[in-house]
N, C-alpha and C positions, 0 to 999 in steps of 0.2 A: 238672605237675597234682598236686594235693593228694590223696593217696591214703589219707587217714584215714577210717575208717569206725567209729564210736563210738557206742554207746547208753549214756546215763546215765539210769537209771530211778530216780526219787525217790517214795518212799512218803509217804502223808500225815502219817506221824510222823517225816519228815526223814531216815529211813534210805535208804541208797542201794545199789544194785548196778549196777556198770560193767563193760561189755563193750568193753574197748579194748586187747585182746591182751596184758593182763598176767596177770589171773586166768583171765578169759573172753574168747574172741573170737567175734565175730558170725559166723554161717554162713550164715544166711537173713534177708533183709528182705523182706517182702510187705505191699503196701498203704500203702508210704510216698510212692509217686510221685503217685497221685491218688485222691479217693474216687470212689464210684459216683455217676452222674448218674441221676435219675429223671425221666422225661417222663410227663405225664397226657395222654390224647386221649379223644375221644370220637368215634364212628362218624356220619359224615354221614348224615341222612336222606334228603337228596337229593345225588345227585353220588357221584364216586369219592372215596376215600381219607377220612382221619380229619381232626379238627380238634384242634390242640394247646390244650389248656386250662390247663395249668401245667408247671413244671419246678422242680426243686430239686436240691440237693447233699446226698446222704444221708449218714447217720452213716458213719463210716470204720472199717472193720476192719483192725487192723493185727497182723502176725504177726512175732515176733522169735524166731530160734533161736540157740543159743550152745554152743560146746564148750569144756571146759576146756583151758588151754594146757600144763599140766604134770600128767601122770597121777599124780605123787606126792602130790598134793593132791586127789585125786577125792573122798575122803570128806568132807573138811573143806568144799569148794566146794560139792559137791552139797547137803549138808545146810544150808548157808546159803541156797542159792537156793530150797531146798525151802521153808524157813521164811520167806523174804523175800515170796514170791508167795502173796496170800491174798485171797480175795473181799470180806473184811470190811473191806478198805482201798480207797483210791483212789490213782492214780498220775499222775505227770507223766513223759512219755516225752521226753527230749532226745536228737535223732538228729543226728549230725555226718556228713555225706557230701560228699566233694569240696570240703572247705573251708568249707560252709555248715551252721550249726547252728540247727535249729528245735526247737520243742517243742509238745506238745499235752496236755491233760488227758485222762485215759482210765481206763475201768473195765476189770477184769481179767475177761475171759470164759472163759478156761481156761487151765490149765497143766500141762504134762507133763515129767516128768523119768524117761525109760524106765530100767526096771532092766535093765542089760545086764552083760557080763562086766565085774567090777570093776577089771580090768587096762585095758580099753579107755578112751578118752576119755569122761568123762561129758557129757551133754548136757541141756540144757532148751530147752522151747519154751513162749513166753508169747503168748496171744491177747488182743488187746484190743479194745475197741470205744470210738471217741471220739464222743460224742454231738454234740460242736460239731467238725465234721471238719476244719476249717482248722488248718494249722500257724501258730504264733505266732512272731514274731521274739524272739529272747532279750532284747534290750534294748526298752525301750518308750522312745518317743520324745516329744518335747514341748517346750514353749516357753512362756515368761511373756510373754503379749501386751503387758504393760506394762514389759518389760525395757529396762533401759539398758545399752546397749553400750559397754563400755570403748574410748577412743581415743587416751589419752595413752600414747605408747610412746617408744622410743628409735632415733634420736637425738631429743633434745629440741629442738622447733623452735618459735620464738615469733614470731607474726605482730604487727608493731607497730600494725596498724590492727584485726585482728579478735581478737587475744590468741590462747589456746590452748585447742584443741579437746580436753576431756579425755573427754567422754562424749557418746552420742547416745540420746536418749529417745525411744521410740515414742509420741508425742503422738496419734497417730491411733488408737492403741488397736485395731490390726487387725494380723493376723499371716497369712501364706499358708504353706500346706503343700504340698509336692509329694510326694504319696503314690504309691509304686511297688509296692504289693502287687497280689494278684491278685483280692481281694474286698474288700469295704467294711469299714472298721474302725469301731468304735464307741469313741470317745473317752471318758476320764474327765476331768471339768472340775473343777479346784479353785480356789475364790474364798477370798481371804484379805483382810480388812479392816483397815486401820491406824487409821482413825478411821470417824465414822458414814457408812452407805452406804444409800441407800433404794431399795429395788425393783431391784436388779442385774438386767441382761438380757443374755444372751449370744446372738449372732446368727450365723447363717450361711447365705447364699444364700437370703434371704428368709425363712427359718425362724428361731424363736428359742425360748429358754426363759427366763421370767421369773419371779424369785421375789418375791412380794408380802409384803416383810418389811423390817426396818431392821436392819443389820449394825452392830455396835459394834467397838470396837478388840479385835483379838484373835479374833474370830469367824472360824469357817472353814466353808465350804459345799462339800460334794462332790457332784457329779452325775454318776451312772453312765447312759449312754445305751444300754448293751446291751438288746437288746429282751428277753431272757431274765432280765435283772437291773436293770430300771429302777427308780432310786433316787436320792432327793435326801436330803441330811442337813445339818443345821446343829449343829455340835459333836458330832456323833455321833447326834443325835435326829432321827428322822424328820420332815421337814417337806413330804412331797408334797402335803399338803392345802392348802399356801400357794402352790402353782404357779399362775400365770396359766392359766385353761383354754384359752386359744388357743397354749399351748405345744405344741412338736412335738419330742419326744425322737428321732423317727425321722428328723426334718430335720437333726438333728447328725451322721448317719453320714458317712463319709469315703470316698467312692468313689475307684477309682484316678483319679489325675490332680490337678488343682489345687484346693485348698480352702482358703476364706478364712474366718476366724472374727474377730469383733469383740465388743466389749461397751460398754454403756452403763448408765446409772443415772439415777434421777429426781433423786438428789442425792448427791453425794461420788464420783462416778466416779474421781476422781484419787487418793481413799483407797483403791482395789480393785486388788489384784493377781491375774490370772487366770492359770492354768497349766492348758494342755491336753496330755494324756499319751494315747498310743495304742500298742498293739502292731500291726504289720504282719501281716497275714493271707496265707497262702499255700495254693495247691491241692496242692502237693507239695514233697518234698525232691529 
């Protein structure tokens, strides 16, 4: 069993504090296993019991506590920690537990560095709130729908009738993802044109996003489907006003299980590369 328990806390200015039993060692982790769930009910006017009207995953509270590993460095390490934690910054918390590492974005809610006997191991406690409560996979996963898979390997084999298979192209312009997260993921979709493409369209399970525009060689379109950050840009410029009104950003979300994406265009779909990337989302570490 992997017994590593590590917290790597990254501030928005890229400075870091790591508790990996080198300078600091974690002593308490609270709130990493699962967020709170909220149920909304109404009392029945007739009959017993209540009626469930809604449910959601609430923002996550996360508490980390650590102690210095070597008391000879009490003053230096305590001062570094005290300066590192500030409500003026935002943080990413990477937590490794039993061989698994996930991260979440968090705001600092409170920080404590108790004033105790200076010869004792100095400690700190950091209290975070994650407005988006799901832990994220460290790696983002993705695939080019139009990818060409290399097939020419060793040993070399030449078929006298069919020749040599050197690559396999995805002419169907379709790709399937087997997503094993705990909650829906919201992919980022990147379109790159090598020649003229008119009105590109991304489809998933009957839903679609269609851009009513013409792309030229070198144009890049980026589509963010996260409901809190819905955005579509062309070469960095906002083009949300050029999206077909029947488009559905929510229809692009990836629930756990199989998810199939495809793409078309009114003209030039062979000139288009479409890459779909996403972070897996988990309820707990």
